[in-house]
Structures are given as C-alpha cells and as structure tokens.
N, C-alpha and C positions, 0 to 999 in steps of 0.2 A: 589591847592594841597587839601586831604582829610580834612573834618572840621567832628571833636568831641567837643562836647559840655562838656567832665567834661576833657578835656585837651585841656591846652592855655598855646602857645608858645610866651610867656612874662614873661618880669621882675615879679617877685613876688613883691606886694608893701606890708608888713604882717601889717601893719596897719591898710591899707585899708580892708584885709581880715578878721584882728580883725572882724572890726567893721560888719563886717554879717554876726558876729556870727559863724562865723569857728575859727577852730583853725591849724595853718597851722607848718609844721614840716617837716624838710629834715628826708629821711628815710635808707639816704645813704652815710654815712660819716668815714673816717678814723681817725687814730690815730696813736699818737709815740705807741702805743702798737702793733700795726702791719708798715704798711711799710708808714709811716706817721710821719714825724718833728714836726706834731700840738698837743702840750699837750690838755690834756683831759680837766682841768681849764680854758684854752683860748676857748676852745670850746666852757664850759660850759657859760662861762662868755659872751661872743657873742652870743649868744642863746638868755639869758637872757635879756638882750643888745636890742634887734631884734623883742621879744616876741613871738621868736617859737620855737616850740619842736625839741627833737632832737632824733634822730637812728645811734649811734657810732656803724656799722658794720665793725670789726673787720675781718682781715682773720685768721680767723681758731682759733681763740681768743677773748676769757672773757673780760683777767682781765682792759681794760679800761670798760667797764660798770660798776666792781666792781669799780675802783677810780671813777666812773663820782658818783657815789649812796654815796662813801665816802663823797665826796664836800659837802653836803648839799647845794647847787645849786638851788633854785628853779626853773629846768626848769623843762617841760613832758618831762620822757625821758623812751622811748619805747626802752626797753631791746631786744637789736639782734645780729645777726652775719651772715658775711657774709660763707659762707662752700662750697670749691672749692669741686668739686663730682673730680672722679678718671676720668669720662669719657669728663670733660672738662665744665659743666653748674658750676655756682658761683648761690647756693640756698643763698636767703636774709630771714632768722627765723628770727621773731620777734613773744616774747615771749609775756604772760598775766604778766608776771610775773616774777625780775629777780632770783630769787630760781632755776626758769624752766627752765631758762635759763643755768644754771650753773652747774642743774644737768644734762641736756641734754648735756652740752659741757664735764662734768665729765666720762660721761658715753659711748657716742659715736663718741666724735671730739677726744680730744685728747688724747686716745690713739690709734688712728689710725692716727695719724699726723707723716708726713715724717722732712725728716732732716731740708730739707725746707719748715721753719714757712708759709711762705706765699702762697705757691704753695698744688698745691690738694694734696688730704688726700688721706688714702686708701679704700674709699667708694667711692662705683657709685652713679649715680645718684637713683634710685629708691632705693636704701637701706638708703641713707640720708634721703629719704623722708618714707619710714616704718619707722625710727625709731625715725620718731618725731610724729606719732602715739601711740591717747595717752596721748599729751600734750598741752592744751591751747594754742596754734601759728598760725601763720598763717605764707606763704608758697609761694614764688613771687623768678622769676626769674631773675634774674642781665641781664640788658642791655641781653635783649632776643634776639638780631639778630649778636651778638659776635664781634670779631675783628678781624679785617685783617686778614689772617691768624690762627688766634687762636681758637679751640672748643670751647671759651669761650664763649657762648650762645645756646641757647637749640635748638632753629633754624634752628643753624647752623649744630649741631650735630644730628641732623632729619632730615635733609638735603642732608647730607653727608652718610647717615642711617648707626651711630652708635647708634642712639637709635633711638627707633620708636613711634611713632606720639602719640601713648597713652601716652606719660607723660606729655601733657598737660591738661587730666583727674586725672593727683593726684593736680595739682597745685593751690592754690588757685587767684594767680595773677602774672599778667608781669608785670615790671620796665619799662612804657612804656615814660618816659623822664627819661633822666640817660644823667646827666651832662656833663660827659666824650662822646657822641657818638651825630655823624653825624645826620642829621634833618631825613636825608631817614629814618636811623634807626630806627629813635625814631616812624617816622611817621609807619613803615613797624613791631612794635611793638605793637602800638595802634591797626592796623586790627588784629592783632594777640590774644589782648585779647578777642575783637569783634567777629571774628570765634570763639573764643573755649570757649566763656561765661564764663571770667576770669577776676579778678578785676581787678584795677590798683592801682600800686604802682607808685613816681616819688620822686628821691634824685640825688643829684649831682656826688656818687660817688666822692666828696672833699679829697684832699690829703693835703691841703694849706688853712691857716686862712680865707683868704679872702672869701674860692670857698662857706664857708656855707650857707645853702641858697637862693641859686641859682636857685634849683628847690625842689618845698614843697607838697607835700602832705595835703591838706586840706580837711576839715571835722569837722562836729557839733556835735564835744563833748567837755567834762572837764576832764575829764577823759582817762586815758590810754586805757581802758577795752571800754568807750565807741569809743575810737579812731580805736583801732583794728576790733571792732565790726563795723563799718561806712567799712572801709573797705572789711571786707568778706561780705558786705551789696550792694557793690556799694553804695553805697552813699557818694564819696567822686568827689574830681576836687583836675586834679595837673596844679600845676600853673609853669614855668621856663623855661627856655631856654638853649642852647647848648653855651658851652666856644668856645669861639673865638681859633683858630686852634696855635695861638701863646702860650695864655694862657696854652692849653692843652703840650707845647711841656717844656715850664716854669715844671708841675704841675710834667712831665717825668722825669724833669732832677731832682726834688730835689728827687723823690722816685726814681728812679736807685741804687746810696748805699745802700740801705736798701734788696736792691737784689743783689748787686751782689756777698758778702760773700758768697752765698746759689746757686751761681751759676750751682751747679753740680748737685745737686737732681732736682732744677729749671727745666737741660735739660732733667734729666730722665725724667723727669712726662711726657714733653712735646713729648719725643720721645714716652711715653705707650701709652701716647692718641693719637701718629699721626698714630698709629699701625694697627687701622681696618680699614680707611682709604686709606693703602696703601697697604695694603693685596686688598684689595677691587682694586683699580687700577690694583694692579699686576693681576690679578683676570681677571679681563676683557679684559684686554691687551692679556693674557692667549686663554681666550674665543674665541677674536676674530681670 
C-alpha cells in the first residue's frame, strides 16, 4: 500500500492528538438542516466532549451553521458548506468567517437551488469556483474519485471527459480520507492530491451522530483562521478510517427518507448530469 506521511489510516484518538499540540476537526458532517437526522446541538455537544473541531457541511445549505453559532457551545466551528455542482462534483467550501459563508450562500447558492434541496444546483464546478473568488475560503473536492455510477467526484468527471483536467488547478485541496468511501478510492484521492500539488482534507461525510470524529483533519492551530491557513500551506495531517459496509448501510437507510420526497428533481438532475457521457458514448458508436 502506498504510504503518505501526512495521511494515517487508523482510528483517531483526540486526546493523544491534542497532546501533540494539534487541533483535530471533522471537516465533513451533515445535520438535519440537510439529509441527516442529527441535531446541531447534539453534534456540537459530542464534538465538545471529544474536544474536536467541527465543520457542518450541509448540502447547499447554511442554516445549520447559523444554528450552531447561536448555540454558544465552545467548539472550534469551521464555517462550511457542501455545494453540489450541476456537472457532478461536490465542492466543500470552508470560510474564515460565518458572515462570508452566509453572504456567499445568499448571493450564489440560494438563488440557484433546485426543488430538490440536496441535489445539484444550477451552477457548474467552474462557475462555483469563479464565484468563490474574492472570499477568504478554501475549496476542496469531496470524495474526488466519486461514487459508483454517479458523477459525484471530480476525477470521475475528468475521466469521463465531462470536465477538463485543468479543474484541479482551481482547487485548494482534495478530501483524501472520506469515511463513506472505500480505501482504494481514498488512496487514489491521496495520489491525485500529490500529483496536482494540492492540500489534503479529511472528514467522515457523517450523517449519524456516532460517525462524528471518525476521520479528522489535524493542524497546529488555536483558531479557525490558523487551522485553515495550515491546510492551505499543506501543514496538516489526516487521520481516520472508512466505515465498514454495515455502517454504510445503516447510514443509507437513515438518509433515504430525506431524499424520497424529492425523487423527481433528483432524477432530473441525474439525467442532466449523465447527458454529456451519454452523448459521447453515442457519438463514439456512430463514429465506429
């Protein structure tokens, strides 16, 4: 197995990480403000008890971050959002301030959402990255090697020629340990980050409370600003491991009821995302 000194595939031990002078934070977690049953308050209380930071990255939504800020629970809170691009990839954006996150959401995400709140918005990856310019934030691609049969990963889209490879130069980092992916996918993501000189992030992609903290990004930092600066400077470490298959099944069962009411817009978005690949397939067969 390929070895990376800043990517460790093992269960994180927050107390030991803290003793090394590092702040551990789960940078990919969902709440009931998108497609999770987890309450914001419960996530914050658990993060405080485990002494880890947290980025609430709800799909195309920021109300969970706003609620977290109102709770007043002392947890390093990294303002975040997971934006689902119209051409497939899921972009994790981490802002240096909640006010910048909310401004970006109001100006660029909210007005481009579909009827299905958890599915792709009406902006492609390049448009999302264009619009984040001018904000103090970090853009990382979630699960970059994608899920089976879906374009939810930038590498899958590049391989399918739906997006040009130059897109990597527009990103600050890649999620190299995603708790919901297989080890082979995460290792490939790590290789991509190295090949393109990108920073590394990690998170559980958790939807259930017990998943919180299973993957953490660690950096020598006392503030959110210092934490994000460390990621940008590639002075951070990712520690965590993927969930076993039965836990993924439990999570999928819990998430499904949140998506069923929006089945039609979700299928419509999937069809639009798949059209470029279908066209290329048809053109290739006709040319032969």
